[in-house]
C-alpha positions, 0 to 999 in steps of 0.5 A: 779140029777144035783147036784150029777153029779156036785159033781162028776165033782169036785171030790166030794164023795156023802155020802147020798142023798135024794129027798131034800138034799145031803150030800157029801165030797168035797175037799177044792180046788174044793170048790172055786166058788162052791156055785155060779156055783151050783146055776147057774146050778140049776137056783137058786134052790140049796143052799149049806151049806159047813162045814169043816169035816175032813182031808184026806191024798192024797197017790199020789206022787206030784213029779211023773209025771205019777200022772197027777191029783196030779201034776196039783193040786200042780201046781194050788196051787202054781200059786194061791200062786204066786209061780212058777208052777213047784216044785223046786229041792231039791238042791236049799234048801241044804247048799252049803259049 
């Protein structure tokens, strides 16, 4: 199925799949432009319904450069909010007396 492959590309987790419907968890950061892209991939045959379900902790350390996915996720989030992509050092926030 095109939609399950598409969900896997966006870090989605398929929970239940039948011939007419798919239930899956999709991270919020991956859901931007999801509907439009899915409809274009399926020639308008798919109509997604997105509902917030739960929070899930991310175990990776965003300060560890070996966690490339987490570092990329934080950088994209900071860019979208208009901040510098790199996380500022802690001493920038400490009082200097």
